[in-house]
C-alpha positions in Angstrom: -0.1 0.0 0.0 2.8 2.4 0.8 4.5 1.7 -2.5 1.1 2.4 -4.3 1.1 6.0 -2.3 4.5 6.6 -3.4 3.7 5.8 -7.0 0.5 8.1 -6.7 2.8 10.9 -5.5 5.1 10.5 -8.5 2.5 10.3 -10.9 0.8 13.4 -9.6 4.2 15.5 -10.3 3.9 14.6 -14.0 2.0 17.3 -16.1 0.3 15.0 -18.6 -2.6 13.0 -17.6 -1.7 9.2 -16.7 -3.9 6.4 -15.8 -3.0 2.8 -15.1 -5.6 0.2 -16.0 -6.0 -3.6 -15.2 -6.4 -6.3 -17.8 -10.1 -5.7 -17.9 -9.8 -2.0 -18.6 -10.6 -0.8 -15.1 -8.9 2.3 -13.7 -6.5 1.3 -10.7 -4.7 4.8 -10.6 -5.0 8.1 -12.3 -2.8 11.1 -11.6 -4.1 14.7 -10.9 -3.5 15.9 -14.5 -5.8 13.1 -15.9 -8.3 14.1 -13.4 -8.1 17.7 -14.2 -8.4 17.1 -18.0 -11.5 14.9 -17.8 -13.0 16.5 -14.9 -13.8 13.1 -13.3 -14.3 12.7 -9.4 -11.1 11.1 -8.3 -13.0 9.1 -5.5 -15.3 7.5 -8.0 -12.6 6.5 -10.6 -11.2 3.6 -8.9 -12.5 0.4 -10.4 -14.3 2.3 -13.1 -14.2 1.0 -16.7 -11.8 3.5 -18.5 -14.4 4.4 -21.2 -16.8 5.6 -18.4 -14.3 7.9 -17.0 -12.6 9.2 -20.1 -15.8 9.4 -22.2 -13.6 9.5 -25.5 -14.9 9.0 -29.0 -11.8 6.5 -29.7 -12.9 4.2 -27.2 -15.5 2.8 -29.8 -13.3 3.4 -32.9 -10.5 0.7 -32.4 -9.3 1.1 -29.0 -7.3 -2.2 -28.5 -8.3 -2.3 -24.5 -12.1 -2.2 -25.6 -11.5 -4.7 -28.4 -9.7 -6.9 -25.9 -6.9 -7.6 -28.1 -4.1 -10.0 -26.8 -1.0 -8.3 -28.4 -0.6 -4.8 -29.5 2.1 -2.0 -29.9 1.7 1.5 -28.4 -1.2 3.2 -30.0 -1.1 7.1 -30.3 -4.1 9.0 -31.8 -5.8 12.4 -31.7 -9.2 12.0 -30.2 -12.1 14.0 -28.4 -13.4 13.6 -24.8 -16.5 15.1 -23.2 -15.4 16.5 -19.8 -17.9 17.1 -16.9 -19.0 20.3 -18.0 -20.1 18.7 -21.2 -17.5 20.3 -23.3 -15.7 18.7 -26.0 -12.0 18.7 -25.6 -9.5 17.3 -28.1 -6.9 15.3 -26.7 -3.6 13.4 -27.8 -4.1 9.8 -26.5 -1.5 7.1 -26.0 -2.1 3.6 -24.9 0.5 0.9 -24.2 0.3 -2.5 -22.8 2.0 -3.5 -19.5 3.8 -6.9 -19.8 4.8 -8.8 -16.8 8.0 -11.1 -16.4 6.3 -14.0 -18.2 5.7 -11.7 -21.3 1.9 -11.5 -20.8 -0.1 -8.5 -20.7 -1.2 -7.6 -17.2 -2.5 -4.2 -17.6 -2.3 -1.0 -19.6 -1.0 2.6 -19.0 -2.8 5.4 -20.7 -1.7 9.2 -21.2 -3.8 12.1 -22.4 -2.6 15.8 -23.2 -5.0 18.5 -23.9 -4.4 19.8 -27.1 -7.3 22.1 -27.7 -4.9 25.4 -27.9 -3.1 23.5 -30.9 -6.5 22.6 -32.4 -7.7 26.3 -32.2 -4.6 27.7 -33.9 -4.8 25.0 -36.6 -8.5 26.0 -37.5 -7.6 29.6 -37.7 -4.3 29.4 -39.5 -5.8 29.8 -42.8 -7.1 33.2 -42.1 -4.3 35.8 -43.0 -5.9 38.4 -40.5 -5.7 36.1 -37.5 -3.2 34.4 -35.2 -4.4 32.0 -32.5 -7.2 34.4 -31.5 -5.8 37.6 -32.4 -7.4 39.3 -35.2 -6.6 42.5 -37.3 -5.4 44.0 -40.5 -3.8 47.0 -39.1 -0.2 47.5 -39.8 0.8 47.2 -36.3 -0.9 43.7 -36.0 0.2 42.4 -39.2 3.7 43.2 -38.2 3.2 41.2 -34.8 1.7 38.4 -37.0 4.7 38.2 -39.3 7.1 38.2 -36.3 5.7 35.2 -34.3 6.9 32.3 -36.5 10.6 33.4 -36.2 10.1 34.3 -32.4 8.5 30.7 -31.8 11.5 29.2 -33.5 13.8 30.1 -30.6 13.7 29.7 -26.7 14.4 33.5 -26.0 12.5 35.3 -23.3 9.7 37.3 -24.7 8.2 40.5 -23.2 4.8 41.4 -24.4 3.5 44.9 -23.4 0.3 46.8 -23.9 -2.8 48.0 -22.1 -5.2 46.0 -20.2 -7.6 44.0 -22.6 -5.2 44.1 -25.7 -4.7 40.3 -25.8 -1.3 39.9 -24.2 -2.4 36.4 -22.8 -3.6 35.4 -26.3 -0.4 36.4 -28.1 1.6 34.4 -25.5 -0.4 31.2 -26.2 -0.1 31.9 -30.0 3.8 32.0 -29.6 3.8 28.7 -27.6 1.4 27.0 -30.0 3.5 27.9 -33.0 6.8 26.6 -31.4 8.2 23.0 -31.1 6.9 23.2 -27.4 3.3 23.0 -28.6 2.6 19.6 -27.5 4.0 20.2 -23.9 2.3 22.3 -21.3 1.6 26.2 -21.3 1.6 27.2 -17.7 0.2 30.6 -16.6 0.5 32.6 -13.5 -0.8 36.1 -12.8 1.5 37.7 -10.4 -1.2 40.3 -9.2 -3.6 37.6 -8.2 -1.8 36.2 -5.2 -0.1 37.4 -2.1 3.7 37.1 -2.1 3.5 34.5 0.6 1.5 32.1 -1.7 3.0 33.2 -4.8 6.5 31.9 -4.1 5.0 28.5 -3.4 2.9 28.8 -6.6 5.8 29.5 -8.7 8.5 27.2 -7.2 6.7 24.6 -5.2 7.4 23.3 -1.7 8.1 20.2 0.3 6.2 18.7 2.9 6.8 20.6 6.2 8.1 23.7 4.6 5.6 25.8 6.3 2.4 25.7 8.4 -0.1 23.9 6.1 2.4 22.0 3.7 1.0 18.6 4.1 2.4 17.2 1.2 5.1 17.9 -1.6 3.8 20.3 -4.4 5.5 20.9 -7.5 5.7 24.7 -8.7 4.1 25.9 -11.9 7.6 26.3 -13.4 8.3 22.6 -12.8 4.9 21.7 -14.1 5.8 23.8 -17.5 8.8 21.3 -17.9 9.5 21.2 -21.8 6.8 23.7 -22.5 6.3 27.4 -21.9 5.9 29.3 -18.6 3.8 32.5 -18.8 4.0 35.1 -16.2 1.4 37.9 -16.7 1.3 41.2 -14.8 5.1 40.8 -14.2 5.1 44.4 -12.7 3.4 43.1 -9.8 6.0 40.6 -8.9 7.5 41.5 -5.6 11.2 42.3 -5.4 12.1 39.3 -3.4 10.6 37.0 -5.9 12.2 38.9 -8.7 15.7 37.9 -7.2 14.5 34.2 -7.2 13.1 34.5 -10.8 16.5 35.9 -12.0 18.3 33.3 -10.3 16.1 30.7 -12.2 16.6 32.5 -15.5 20.5 32.3 -14.9 20.7 28.4 -14.1 17.3 27.0 -15.1 17.1 25.2 -11.7 13.9 25.3 -9.5 14.6 25.3 -5.8 11.2 24.5 -3.9 10.5 26.0 -0.6 12.2 23.8 2.2 14.2 21.8 -0.2 18.0 21.8 -0.7 17.6 19.8 -3.9 16.8 21.7 -7.3 15.1 20.7 -10.4 16.3 21.4 -13.9 13.4 22.9 -15.7 13.6 23.2 -19.4 10.9 26.1 -20.1 10.5 29.0 -22.3 9.8 32.0 -20.3 7.2 34.6 -21.7 6.2 37.7 -19.6 3.5 40.3 -20.0 2.8 43.5 -18.4 0.7 46.8 -19.0 3.3 48.7 -16.8 6.1 50.9 -17.6 9.0 48.7 -16.5 11.6 51.1 -17.4 10.0 53.7 -15.2 9.8 51.1 -12.4 13.6 50.4 -12.8 14.0 54.1 -12.3 11.9 54.0 -9.4 13.8 51.1 -7.7 10.4 49.0 -7.8 11.8 46.6 -10.6 15.2 45.0 -10.9 17.2 46.4 -14.1 19.0 43.0 -14.3 15.7 41.1 -14.6 14.4 43.4 -17.2 17.5 42.9 -19.2 17.0 39.2 -19.0 13.2 39.2 -19.8 13.4 41.9 -22.6 15.2 39.6 -25.1 12.3 39.9 -27.5 9.6 42.8 -27.1 6.4 42.7 -28.6 4.0 45.7 -27.9 0.2 45.3 -28.8 -1.4 48.7 -29.7 -4.5 49.8 -28.0 -7.8 49.2 -30.0 -8.5 52.9 -30.6 -5.0 53.1 -32.6 -6.1 50.1 -34.7 -8.3 51.9 -37.2 -10.6 49.5 -39.2 -9.8 46.6 -36.8 -12.9 47.8 -34.7 -15.1 47.1 -37.5 -13.6 43.6 -38.0 -13.5 42.6 -34.5 -17.1 43.7 -33.9 -18.3 41.5 -36.9 -16.1 38.6 -35.4 -17.6 38.7 -32.1 -21.3 39.3 -33.3 -20.7 36.0 -35.2 -19.2 34.2 -32.2 -22.0 35.1 -29.7 -24.7 34.4 -32.3 -23.4 31.0 -32.5 -23.1 30.7 -29.0 -26.6 31.9 -28.0 -28.2 30.5 -31.0 -29.4 33.8 -32.5 -29.8 35.1 -36.1 -28.6 38.7 -36.0 -27.5 40.1 -39.2 -25.4 43.1 -38.0 -25.8 46.6 -36.5 -27.9 49.6 -37.5 -26.0 52.7 -38.7 -26.6 54.6 -35.2 -25.1 51.6 -33.2 -22.3 51.1 -35.7 -21.4 54.7 -35.4 -21.4 54.6 -31.4 -19.1 51.5 -31.6 -16.8 53.3 -34.1 -16.5 56.4 -32.1 -16.1 54.9 -28.7 -12.4 55.0 -27.1 -12.4 51.5 -25.5 -10.2 52.0 -22.3 -10.8 48.2 -21.9 -9.7 47.6 -25.3 -10.6 44.4 -27.3 -12.0 42.7 -24.1 -14.3 45.6 -23.7 -15.5 45.3 -27.3 -16.2 41.7 -26.8 -18.0 42.3 -23.6 -20.3 45.0 -25.4 -21.0 42.6 -28.2 -21.9 39.9 -25.8 -24.1 42.2 -23.9 -26.0 43.5 -27.2 -26.5 39.8 -28.6 -27.9 38.8 -25.4 -30.5 41.7 -25.2 -31.4 42.1 -29.0 -34.6 40.7 -29.9 -34.4 41.7 -33.5 -32.5 40.7 -36.4 -30.2 43.7 -36.1 -28.6 45.3 -33.2 -29.8 49.1 -32.5 -28.5 51.5 -30.2 -31.0 50.8 -27.5 -29.4 47.2 -27.4 -26.0 48.5 -26.3 -24.9 49.1 -22.8 -26.4 52.3 -21.4 -23.0 54.2 -20.9 -22.4 54.0 -24.5 -25.6 55.9 -25.5 -25.3 58.7 -23.1 -23.9 61.6 -25.2 -21.8 63.3 -22.6 -20.1 60.0 -21.6 -19.6 58.9 -25.3 -17.3 61.8 -26.0 -13.6 61.3 -25.0 -13.9 64.2 -22.4 -13.8 65.0 -18.7 -16.0 67.4 -16.9 -14.3 70.1 -14.8 -15.3 69.8 -11.0 -14.9 73.6 -10.5 -17.9 74.9 -12.8 -20.3 73.4 -15.2 -19.9 76.2 -17.6 -16.3 75.5 -18.3 -15.4 73.8 -21.6 -14.5 70.1 -21.6 -11.0 69.2 -22.4 -10.0 65.9 -24.4 -8.6 63.0 -22.6 -5.6 61.4 -24.3 -3.5 58.5 -22.9 0.0 59.8 -24.0 2.6 57.3 -24.4 4.9 59.6 -22.5 2.6 59.7 -19.6 3.5 57.3 -16.6 1.6 54.2 -16.5 0.4 55.0 -13.0 -1.2 58.2 -14.1 -2.7 56.7 -17.2 -4.1 53.8 -15.0 -5.6 56.1 -12.5 -7.2 58.2 -15.3 -8.6 55.1 -17.0 -10.1 53.8 -13.8 -11.8 57.1 -13.2 -13.1 57.3 -16.9 -14.4 53.7 -16.6 -16.2 54.7 -13.2 -17.9 57.8 -14.8 -19.0 55.8 -17.7 -20.5 52.9 -15.4 -22.2 55.8 -13.1 -19.8 54.7 -10.3 -20.7 51.1 -10.2 -17.5 49.5 -9.4 -18.6 46.1 -10.1 -19.4 46.8 -13.9 -16.2 48.9 -14.1 -14.1 46.1 -12.8 -15.7 43.8 -15.7 -15.0 46.5 -18.4 -11.5 46.8 -17.4 -11.3 42.8 -17.3 -10.1 42.8 -13.6 -11.2 40.8 -10.7 -13.1 42.7 -8.0 -10.3 42.4 -5.6 -7.7 43.6 -8.0 -10.2 46.5 -8.8 -10.4 47.6 -5.2 -6.6 47.2 -4.6 -5.9 49.5 -7.7 -8.6 51.9 -6.1 -6.8 52.0 -2.8 -3.3 52.3 -4.7 -4.5 55.5 -6.4 -6.5 57.0 -3.6 -9.6 57.1 -5.6 -12.6 57.8 -3.3 -16.3 57.7 -4.1 
């Protein structure tokens, strides 16, 4: 029994799904990754027929275990499973027989990998204006699309910058999926989503007893990304002590879990993203210059939506088709007035905000064309539609245009963006957080940081 527990602990550290089956195809052991991909309840898995736990279309299309074949070589196929949320997930499936000392099959080992990101990239690769979910025909976007294949061919660190909602996460995944590491894990960590005490363990892992509550060994996200890509978003929020530890990892590629004197050599491609001005942060001593030099080997900047010209029209129609299919609606397009409103708006939340707006409109549209009355209320209020601010001193003073200057510090621009969004939402903080693409906790933290009252 003790040996089985040790085997389970070992399997749980492997980032691909693994299940061991007996000679009748019943599950005797499944690791954490297998359970995560399938969504199956680990308690109910033991003794269950594999096809009932995996729910894979290949089970009835030639699976040698189901066919009770006496002898076969390792099988490797691409197939689809239905997870517990009833979502179809494309996987890469490998099945191998386990042979005992008498050269008789005594069971099977099965591995699965989630390849939906690769499938999505392949389905959109024929579109000249798209790359792994990014869409655009503006010169800036076409330039990025043309650079990705050559960047993906190397293992150099990549720094992606751009305002919130511009698609930095999507670009990071596109780089991973276009590389030779596409079949390996793509692991993402948001540096701003966790407190420092938890973030270190999340990144580098810990051993049992490293701190109060550490009841078992836990591999860090970097180790889980072995042979794949490791994506750190909001790198500007990484605390200074962890910047030192990340720099050390970039130098020697060795992960040192909390409480352990033994390291693990992790072969990962590091991609980071931020909406902050890291050079300014270096000047303010809040970001290490040597870490910036190591991360800024390849720099890609995603432009804000307001600077992408006709991409707004392209994205608007793309999201309309996407949400019509999702909600089973037949909407042909937008009225002239609603299209004009969407073209004139400045989109402080960028592509993510445009997606939210179109989703809202499709939900509430009861006709075959989206009118201005189907758009969120803040878009149709004339004084909010204009990119201006009202002086608090007198209502008779003229409004002045608001521009997010590239020379303006990010902190100033971020504060202004939050205040503008709050005005558009009538002070409703929950709605403002959704538009900006932040969680409520992140939004409240930023309000406190900028001393925004009300």
